[in-house]
Residue, then its C-alpha position, 0 to 999 in steps of 0.5 A: m205541805m201547808k207548813k212548808l208553803l207558809k214558811l216559803v211565803c214568810g221567807i219571800v215576805l221577809a226577803l222583800v222587807a229586807v230589800v226595802v229596808v236596805l234600799l231605804g237605808v242606802l237612799t237615806v245615807a245618799e240623800y242630797r242635803p244642800k246647805d242653806t246657801e251655796s256658791v254655784l258659779a264657775d269661773h268666767s272670763v266675760e268682758a260684756v257688761f249690761q248698763a242701766g237705761e238700755p233695753m234688755t230681754l229675758v226669756s224664761w222656759n221650763i223645758g221639761y228635761g227635753a222629754l215632755g213634748d206634745n207626745a207626752d203624758f205623765f203619771m203625776d198628772g194622771g197620765s200613765s207614762v214614766y218615761t215619756a220620750d225615747r232617746e231620739r225624741v229627747t234629742r229632737n226636743l232639745e234641738g228644737i228648744r235650742d233653735e227657739l232660744s236662738g231665734l228669741g235672741a234674749d240677753i238672759v235666759f232662765l231655764q227650769e228642769t234642765d237635766v245633767s244626768s238623769s235616767r229619764s233623759y238618757s243621762t245626757d248633760q243638756r247644758p252644753l247644747l243649750k248654752v250655744s243657743g245664743s253664745y252665752p259666755a256666762d252661766a250658772f246651774a243649781y240642783n233642784f232635783n238630785s236623787l241617787y235613785v227614785p224607786y217608784p212607780v213601775p217602771p221606776i223614775g231612776h237616777v235624777e240630776s236636774g235643776l235651774y240653769t241661767l245663761s247671760r251674755a254679760d258677766i255674772r259676778q256671783a251666783d248662789r243656790i238658796q235652799l227653799p223650805c221642803p214640805f215633805s218629811w222622811p221617807v218621801r223627802v229622801v227621793n223628792l225635789k229639793r227646790c231652790l232659788l238660783v240667785s245670780r248677781i250681774p254688775l252694771k256699767g258705771s253703777e254700784k248697783e247690781l242686777v239680781l236675777i232669781n231663777l225659780h221653779l216652785e213646788a208642784y205636787d204638795d198640799g199647797t203649804g210648800k208653795i206658800e212657804q217658798t213664795k214667802q222666802l222668795l219675797q224675803v230674798m227680794q226685799a233684802e235686795v231691794a233694800a240694798g238698792n239693787y234691781v231685782i227680777a225673779g222669774g220662772d215656773f211658779n206653779q201658781t197664778f198671780s191674782g188678777v190674771d184673767l183665766s177665763a179662757y182656761p177653765q178647769t176641765e179635768e175633774g180632780g186634775w192638778m190645780p195651781g195655787i194663787i199668789d196674791q199680788a197684795d202680799f208683795g205690795d206696791g214696790y213690785t210688779l207681777l207679770m203673766d201674759p194670759r193671752v197664750p197659756t204657759c203650760r198644758s196638762l200632762k194627763q194626756a198627750l196633746a198630739g192627737a187630742d182636740p187642742d180647743h178642749f184641753q186643760y191649760y194653765v198660766i203659771d210662768g212669769f216674772i216679778v220685778s222691783d219698781n226700779v225696773r221698767v217693763d216694756s213688754c211681757e209676752t208668752q211665745d205660742l210654740r204649741f207645746v211641741c218640744s215642752d209642756h211649757n211655753p217660753v215667756k219673754l220679758t223686755f225691760t229697762l233698768l231705770p238709771 
């Protein structure tokens, strides 16, 4: 009897090992392997053109794939949930995001964590709904996360297609996806994010210079080295564009705070909780301005839901903002206090003027 039981146990173990090996093999073969630089711009017929000397606005917002509203907690932040919203709540969040964008009326929008076909947001392409928020005729999208199947935790995350989405009222001449260093090795790398920069080039009326827009969402759950290396590459890209005489604005979710930003209103209250990195302004030098608005937090912890919790004793962060070249005059940078109803991030609005 013991021999039969041992054989049965061994058979089950071998079967499970075989399943894991086959699954890992399939995922490895199907791994998303982008080139260092890829064009991602669709054809557009846009007549509007921006002009130096005229005030413009840009809004950046990590929309949490429509599923990270105030009801959500998430396992990667110490919470318990994988699927953080039902289909009805995802729809409600996205409609709220669309309405807020419409009200902000920005000339340019940077969105992060925009799903195009993911199990976590019920396989909905979110781009068409978001594009109509301000009648943006020009757009560009780049994958930041593209995995056939993420097999963890329980229940598993499943299929993910998500990325950076840039919207513009004026013509985008060219848009490229630039691959950033990935801090993970096989096999974790196979089902993890492949983070990038979405670089959009906008022609300017009566000028040979371009407005170069860099939409980004840098590493979150690494040991810190990924954030550092990705930030170094961002600086290199910006330096090359500045050297070419262009106007440059980088913005999005840095998952880091800029040095010099007053964080006294947001002390670390979660023991062992997630902590952002720090970007030293000195690393960028005098030719750039680093902008974050600490008067309102840009992000909240997902260790627990915000709804029903004490909002005055909650973990908040300031990790969303902009870096601009010194030929861009900043008129204001303001975080919009939306109380994290539709996303775990607040949008940040930049008003600026390109110096002639």
